[in-house]
N, C-alpha and C positions, 0 to 999 in steps of 0.2 A: 744390310742387316746389322742391328745393334748386338753387341756381345754382352750376355748376361753378366752381372757383377757378382753373383753368388754361385756357389757350387751347385751342380745339378742335383735334383732330388729324384730318387727312384722309389716307387712304391711296389713292393712284391706281395703277391698273394698266392698261397698254395693251401692244399688240404692238410698240410702238416709240414714236415721237414724236407721234403724232396726239393723244394725250391732253393735250399742251401747250395745244391750242386750248381745251379745257375748263378746264384749270388756270388759264389767264389770266382767264377769266370768273369762275371760282370765287374767285380771289384778289381780284378787284374787289369781289365780294359779301361775302367774309369775309376781309378783309386780315390779320386777326390769326391766322389758322389756321397751324398747323405742318403741313408737308407732307412725306410720303415718296412718291416716285414710282418705281414699278417699270416700267422700260422693257424689256419682254421681247423684245428684238430677236433673241435666239437662237431664239425661237419664231415669228418673222415669216416668212410671213403666217399669221394664224390661220385664214384660210379654207381652207388646204390640209389641215387636220386634220379627222378625224372628230369628231362631237359628243362621243363618249366620251373620245377622246384629249384634246380641248381642255378638257373639264371636269376631267379628272384633272390636267392640267398646271396649270390655274389653282388648284386645291385645293393642289397641292404647293407652288406659289409663295406662296400667301396664308397658309397655316397658320403658318409661322414668322414671316412679316411681322406678322400680327395678334397673335401671341403676344408679339413683341418690342416693337412700336410701340403697341399698344392703341389703335387708331383709334376715333374717335367716329363716323366715317362712312367707308365704303369707296366709291370711285368707280370703277366699271368703265367706263373711258373708251374703249370699243371697241364699235362696233355689232355686229360679228360675234359677239364674245364675249357681249354682252348678249342677243342673240336666241337663243343656245344655252344659256348657263350660269346666267342669273340665278336661276332657281328652285333649282337645286342649291346654289349658293353661299349664297343666303339661308337655306337649310335647314342650312347647315354653320357659320355664324358668327353670333354674337349682335349684332354691330354692324349698323346699317342699311346697305343697299347701294343706291346710286343707279346705274342703268344708263343707257345711251344708245341710243335707238331713233330711226328716221327720223321727222322732224317732219311727219307726214302731216296731222294736224288743222289746225295753223296754215297749212299750205300750201293746203289746201282753202278756208280762209277768205280767203286773200290773193289767190288767182288771179282775174283778170278775164276771161281768155280761156277758162277752163275746162280748160285743158291744163296738167298738172303732171307733172314728171318727178322720179323718185327716182334720183339718181346714187349708186351704191354698188358695193361689191365683189360679184363673182359669188356668193359665199357668202350675203351679206345679201339679194341679189335673189332667190335661190332659196328662202329660208326661207318656210315657211308662215306664220310669225309676221308677216313683212312684209306678205304679202298679206292677212292677217287685219286688220292695222292699216288698210289701205286700205279694206277692206270695211266696217269699223266706223266709220271717221272720215273717209272720202273725200268725203262730202257731195255725191255726184253728179259730182264732177270726174273727168275722164278722166286716169288715171295711166299714165305710161310708166315701166317699170322698166328702167333703163339700167345694164347691168353694165360696169364699168371695170376690167379685169383687172390693169392695171399702174399705175394712177394713184396708189395709196398708195405704191408703191415709188418713183415719181417724186418724190413729196412728201418721202419719207425722204431721197432723194439730195440734193434741193435744200436741205433743212434742214442737211445735213452739209456744205454748201458746194460741192457739185458742180454743174456746168452740166447743165441738163436740156433736152432737145430740144423746142422749141415745137410742132413737128409731131406729136410723140408725144402731148403733152397734148391737142392739138386732136383727134386721132383718138380718144382716150379719152372725151372729152366729147361728141363728135358724136351718139351715139345718144340723148342727152338732149334734143335739139332736134327737136321734131315739129311737123308742120303738118297740119291737118285742117279741111276745110270753111271755108277762109279764115281759120282761127285758128292762132295759134302758141303754143308753150309760153312761158309768161311767169313761171313759178316753177320753180326747180330746187332740190330738197331735197338738201343735202349729207349723204348717208347713210353717211359714214365720217369719223371725227374727223381723219384726215389731210388731208382735202381743203381745209379752210380755210387750211392752210399754203401753198397755191397760189392763194389767192383773187385776187391781182392778175393772175396769168396766166390764170385762168379768165375773168375779166372782159375781159381783152385779147383772148383767142382765141375768145370766144363768137361764133357766127354772127350773133346779134342780142342786144340787151340783155335780160337777165332779172333777176329777183330771186333771188339765191343765198341760200338759207335755211340758216343755221348754227344748229344746236340748242344751242350752248354757253350762251348767256344763259339759256335756259329751264332747262337742267341746273343752272346755278349757282344759280338761284332755288330749285330743288328742294333742293339741298345746304343752302342757308341755312335753308330751312324745316325740314329734318330736324334741323339743329343747334339751331335755336330751340325746336323741340318737345322736345328733350332738356334744355332749360334754359340753353343758352348764349345770351349776349347777343352778337349777331353784327352785323357791319357797322360797328362803332364803333372798331375798333382804330387807335390812333394809330401803332403800330409794326407793320411787316410781320413776320409770323411767319417762322420758319426753314424752309428747304426743302432736301431732299436728293434726288438721283436716282441710281439704280443701273441699270446695263445688264447683263442676264443673259449677254450674250456676253463680258463682261469687257473690251470694247474701250475704248481711250482715245479720247475724242471729238476730232474735228478742231478747229482753232482757230475756224472759223466756227460749229461746233456749240456749243463752249464759250461763245461770245458769245451765241448764242441762248438757251442755258440760263441764262446770267447775266441776260438780259433778263426771264426768268421767275423770277428770284430763287432759282435752284436751283444747288446746288453738289454736287460729288462727295464722298462720305464719305472720311475719311482711311484707313479700313480697310473692305473690303467686308463687309457684314453677311451672315449665313448665308442670308437669304432672297434674296440677289442671285444665287445660283448657278443655272445652268441645271438644271432638274430632270430633263431627258431622260436 
């Protein structure tokens, strides 16, 4: 196998800013990677779309991006999109695609009480795919599927520098805390990549302490393994690769959001590329 002479290229796509949580872990694992991030905020939230509509939207966004950027790996940094579109996207693009799905298997291994919750969007909670994961990898633990209709939007708002209502967050996470036969939920799977953006608030507002399970480190390891399998030498970059982010809404980020993007080593392109346009 020949060793590529350039740094690996990662193409991220998410319905907004949730994928930043995966990007941070990926950049720690593969610091030399060059990144393009499509924040499809014009399509937020993905859960409001039919399966066919979401697949068509993702294909329309990704086709010009893949053609222009030629990524070595595509990261579908959205749980809802992954449970719906991974198969269709993998059939359409030659580059390997890493998706994000609820971390059911490690949650089942980590629980001591036997009570685990998956906190996710209503769309992810409703998917047969999610229930099949629990059936296959739940290892006898009792799982609560807790739908949080507004938590991703609250995370988006906070990332943009807006004040968010603590009571609203508390209401969103309350269904994830269950008690049965003297036992309590002790592991909560973060089933949306937006949710770690609120992790400090989740810990503060939880009715009792739990392990909040963020799948980002495991996704980052998968990305690194995919790149290594293609011949890249990963994890040894002395220089951090370049990173750009585009918003399909065309919005100008707030000062607070610009600072957040800067902390993830992302800049806005000087001119909007073709793939940044809302395909609707």
